[in-house]
C-alpha positions in Angstrom: 5.1 2.9 -20.5 7.4 -0.1 -20.6 6.3 -3.7 -21.0 6.8 -4.6 -17.4 4.9 -1.5 -16.2 2.2 -2.7 -18.5 2.3 -6.1 -16.9 1.7 -4.4 -13.5 -1.2 -2.6 -15.0 -2.6 -5.9 -16.4 -2.4 -7.3 -12.8 -4.3 -4.3 -11.4 -7.0 -4.6 -14.1 -7.3 -8.4 -13.6 -7.7 -8.0 -9.8 -10.3 -5.3 -10.3 -12.3 -7.4 -12.7 -12.1 -10.4 -10.3 -13.4 -8.3 -7.4 -16.5 -7.7 -9.5 -16.8 -11.2 -11.0 -15.7 -13.5 -8.0 -15.4 -11.2 -5.0 -15.4 -13.9 -2.4 -12.7 -15.9 -4.0 -10.3 -13.1 -4.9 -10.9 -11.5 -1.5 -9.9 -14.8 0.2 -6.8 -15.1 -2.0 -5.7 -11.6 -1.3 -6.2 -12.2 2.5 -4.0 -15.3 2.2 -1.4 -13.4 0.2 -1.2 -10.6 2.7 -0.9 -13.1 5.6 1.9 -15.0 3.9 3.8 -11.9 2.7 3.9 -10.0 6.0 7.3 -10.2 7.8 7.7 -13.2 10.0 10.7 -15.5 10.1 11.7 -14.0 6.8 11.5 -10.3 6.1 9.7 -8.8 3.1 12.9 -8.4 1.0 13.8 -12.0 1.5 10.3 -13.1 0.6 10.4 -10.9 -2.6 13.7 -12.5 -3.6 12.3 -16.0 -3.1 9.2 -14.9 -5.1 11.4 -13.8 -8.0 13.0 -17.3 -8.1 9.6 -18.9 -8.0 8.3 -16.6 -10.7 11.1 -17.6 -13.0 10.5 -21.3 -12.3 6.8 -20.8 -13.0 7.6 -18.9 -16.1 5.3 -16.1 -15.2 6.3 -12.7 -16.6 3.5 -10.9 -14.7 4.9 -12.4 -11.5 8.4 -11.5 -12.4 7.4 -7.8 -12.9 5.5 -7.8 -9.7 8.2 -9.3 -7.6 11.2 -7.4 -9.2 9.3 -4.2 -8.5 8.5 -5.4 -4.9 12.1 -6.4 -4.2 13.4 -3.0 -5.4 10.8 -1.4 -3.2 12.3 -3.4 -0.3 15.7 -2.0 -1.2 17.0 -5.2 -2.8 20.0 -4.6 -5.0 20.3 -5.6 -8.6 22.9 -8.1 -7.5 20.6 -9.7 -4.9 17.8 -10.0 -7.5 20.1 -11.6 -10.0 21.5 -14.0 -7.3 18.0 -15.0 -6.3 17.1 -15.5 -10.0 20.1 -17.7 -10.5 18.8 -20.0 -7.8 15.8 -20.8 -10.0 18.2 -21.5 -12.9 20.1 -23.9 -10.7 16.9 -25.8 -9.7 15.0 -25.5 -12.9 17.6 -25.5 -15.6 17.7 -24.1 -19.1 14.1 -22.9 -19.3 14.6 -20.9 -16.1 17.8 -19.4 -17.6 15.7 -18.0 -20.5 13.4 -16.3 -18.0 16.4 -14.3 -16.8 15.6 -12.2 -19.9 12.4 -10.7 -18.4 14.2 -10.2 -15.1 16.9 -8.2 -16.7 14.4 -6.2 -18.8 12.3 -5.5 -15.7 15.4 -4.3 -13.8 16.3 -2.1 -16.7 12.8 -0.6 -16.8 12.3 -0.1 -13.1 15.9 1.0 -12.3 16.9 3.0 -15.4 13.3 4.0 -16.1 
């Protein structure tokens, strides 16, 4: 199992634990997340690409893993993912550039397996 697959497993475990520990709050958050992520003015692929850029700016490797995987599931290309990621670099500078590393590693893991 690769590191980014492990990060996805970390997310599943965390959400499961939170359903036990704070079910009302995590349920409300998940309802909000589902409402925001469903297609509307933007389709799911566009939203995943935006989320990749935001994940980089927030420096969240778990988020990067989740949204790279999500973008690939929505048929985003490697080029689209990298282009979206570079938007974070443009807006967030050098620290965001360093978070291109986990994006590239996640792409390698999820595409090349």
